[in-house]
N, C-alpha and C positions, 0 to 999 in steps of 0.2 A: 543489295545483294543480292547473289544469280545463282543459281543452280546452276552445278557440277554434277560431274559421275565420280564415283571411286572406280575403277575400273578391277577391282582385285571382285567388283560382284558378279563380273562375266569373265572371271580368270580363265576357267575350262575352255572358253573359244579364242583365246590368245595363246595359243601352241606355237602358231609356223605364222611369218611375215604376212602371207593370205590370211587365214585366221582373223591377224588383227585386222587387216584392211578390211575386211567384213565389218568387224566387230563395230569399227568407228565409223562407217557409213550406218550400221543399224542405228549405234547411241545418235548420230546427228541426225538421222530420223525421227527418232523418237523427242525431237525440239534441245536438246542437248544441246550445249556451243562448247562446250568447254571440260574436261575431263582430268582426273589426278591419274597417273600413272603408275600402276601397282599392280602385281599378276600379271607382267608382261610377260611372255618367252622370251628367248633366243632372238632380238634385234638388232640392227646398227642403229648407234643414233642418232646418226644423220638421214636412216631410211626412215625412222620412228616419225619424227619430226615431219618430211615430206607426208606423210601421210598422214600425220592429224593437219597438217597446213592444206591438204586437197579434201579436205572434208570439212575445209572453213571450222576446224575446233582449235583452241589455245589448250594449253601443257598450264591451270592453275598452280598445280603440287604436285610432290612427289612422295614417296614410300621409301626410304631407303636403306641399307643394310647397316646395321652396324659397324660389322669389318668394317664397311666403303668408307663409314666416317672414321674410322679409324686409323685406317694405315693403309688408303686411298682419297684423300681428301684432293687433291688436285685434278684425279678422274671426275667427283662427283662435280666439281665445279666447270669442269668443262662442260659435263653434258648438261646442268642446269643453265649455262649461258646460253650453249646452244640449242634449247631448248624455251630462250627465253621464260624459265620457268623462276619464280622469284624465289618460292617455297621449298623448302627442301624440307622433308618429312622422315619422319623416326616413328615407325609402328607399334612402337615398344621397348619396355625395359628390361634390357636381357635379364637374364635368368639371374645372374652373379650378384645383383644391388638388389634382389627385391625381399631379403630376409630379414635384411636390422633396419633402422634408421638411419645408422653410419654409410650402411650401401646406397642408402635411396640420397644421401647429403654427397656422398664419394661424386654418384651417377650426375647430382645437379651442378658440382665444379667443373665435370668433364664437359658435359653440354652446354656449357658457358663458353670451354674453349673451343668448343664447336663451334657455336654462333657464333661468335669472337673471327675464327679463320671466315666463317660464309659471308659471315657483313662486309672484311677487306674486299670481298669481290661483290660486294652488292646483293648479295644472298640475305635469306632468312631462314634461321634454323626454329624448326614448329614440334612437337612432342606431343603425340596420340595415345591417349591412356585406353585402360583398360578398366575391368572391375577392383585387378588386383592391389591398386594402386589405394585403394581406401580403407585398407588394413589399417588398425592405431598402430602408431609404436611409441611406450608410453605418453599415450591420450592424441596423440597429433597423426595424421595420417599421413602415409606417403605421399599421397600427393599434395598436402599442405608443404610439407618439406622439397621435394620439388619446386614448389611453386617460391615458396620463402628462402630457398639456400642457393638457387641459378639466378643469374646476372641479368635483371628485369630488359637491360639493352640488346643481349643475347639471344635471348629465350625466348620462343614464342611458345603457345599451345594448342593445338589443334583438339580441343572435345569433341571427343565421339560422345554423344549426347544420351545412347542407350546403354553406354557403359558407366558413364556417371551416375546414373538411374539403376542399373545395375548393382551397384556399389553400394548403394543405401544413400545416395547425397542426390541433393537438387539440382539437376542440371539449371535452371534458371539461377538461380545463387550464383554456380561457378561462372556460367557465362557472366554475369556483371563483374567475380571478383577478379579474370582475368582480362577486363575492361582495361584496353592498349597494349597488350598482349596476344591477341588472337584476330587471326585475317581469315585463317579457312576453319571452317565447322565441319565436323562429321554427323548427318540426319542419319538414324535409321529408329525405329519403333519398336515398341516393345507390346507384344501380346501373351493373353493367358490360354492355355484351349483347356475344354470343359476336364481335361482329364488334368488340371492345374500343373502345367508344362511349363515355361516359361520359355518364348520364342521372340524372334527373331520377327517383323513385319514391317510391310512396305508402311512409305513413310503416310501419315492419316488413318491406318489401317487399323493401328494399334489403338493403347489408353493412353499415350501421352502427351502431352500438354502443348502443341507444337503452334498452335496462335502467342501463345506466351514464350516460348524458346525464341520465336522467330522477332518477336519484339524485342527480346532483351537481345539478340543477336543483331538487330538494327538499330538498337540504342548502343552499344559498342563502337560500330563501326566492323561490322564484316563485312569484306568485301566476296566469301563463296563459300556455299553452303552444300558441300559436296554427298551425292546421296550413296547410301553403302546397304548392303543387305549381302551377311556373312553365307546366310544359307537360304534358300529359297522356298527348300521343301518339297521338292518334285517340279514348280511353278520353274519355268522358263524365267530365267535369269533377269530379260532382258522384259518380259512382263512385267515382273517386279518393279523393272526402272521405268518401267512407261506409265506403271498405277501412281508410282511415290511423284512422278513430276506431274503428272494431272490432279495433284490435293494440293502439290505447293504452288502449280500456277491458278488452283482456285483459294489459294489463301493469301494472290497475290505477287506471289515470286515470279522471277521470269531467268527462262535459258539465258 
């Protein structure tokens, strides 16, 4: 398993092609050799690929809008083939599917269709969770419904270990549950402030069991651990990425 960075972490520094170029250079200097493309401002497909190539960065995965998957699959496939990027991610369940067990089941079937279309092009659909998927419907969580009702050959998962924990579930248990269906994972940590606020933290700076998380990911053959931090609370996000990278390197992972 290798460390990548989820570019959404530095989204405020990706507004123009020049911003993107400068930010990719900084990411490379921090030790990362791969990025997940998300939160990137307007830029051409081939221009973005040229900038990543220039810095020696691969594009390990993406997050793509639901409407693009639904209405413009040909362009999604074209982009990922141009980027030599196998893993096509959806960052979250559209709101219209979140309220009932039937909504989750309906989306699971639709995700399976997306996945089969992508697989025919040599790509793989991956689903990224938040905490809301762990709400229960007649005793079964939305996440369990997505797992059980989707085609295991077409739908993989991109567990976000922070959001699994925030949903009241066990990240290590879920990592093992998706064995065979996860090659990209999101690493972010959780801390509690003295005034009892739950916050995102740099990996290794919070309270989550990352030794156990890493071991479970390696057991099931995860390829990429994408570091993401939604909010750095006033700290420069590149500094946050640097701290996370250093802590993961101390735990034996490489960029």
